Steps between C-alpha positions, in 0.01 A plus 500: 500500500293469168482799282193610299414770251273743675368667175577573142421841348291579192488851364140612424344800331208530745444339836125472468530350158758244609315396817183441296687301247674275748211455737214469254662333195763288669333452847800624693446627859563853597733469788570871566409837357657787700702821459870502512770746362709492185872567482437881490269489807175539301193296588479175304289186538608174655304221332568136564305217328537123487324196348210389713612322813873572429677717749868417456610702198282802419494739196568867579315725256713806461358804310762667266597841623627626164527401136829316546347278769183446274719364212476132595111508563367222280845347428644398840723210498705321769486181684209290398273436803244242390163511680297188491184373659345166574161598370 
């Protein structure tokens, strides 16, 4: 059975700011914007985006819950996932 990556996570400062950037500036599709719970059981957003027309691997936008989680915002590294278009 083939395996796929369902989503990768990007820590953001603000959901609305991140959704606007990805959907308006980069033309990503907003796949889901709903409520979830964090590790402590508090309400937290569940926001999935993806490049237009792409549904295999999505980006999960995760809002930092504290200063430690916010540290990588703007300096996140990891596997390079290139996004290209034919147009």
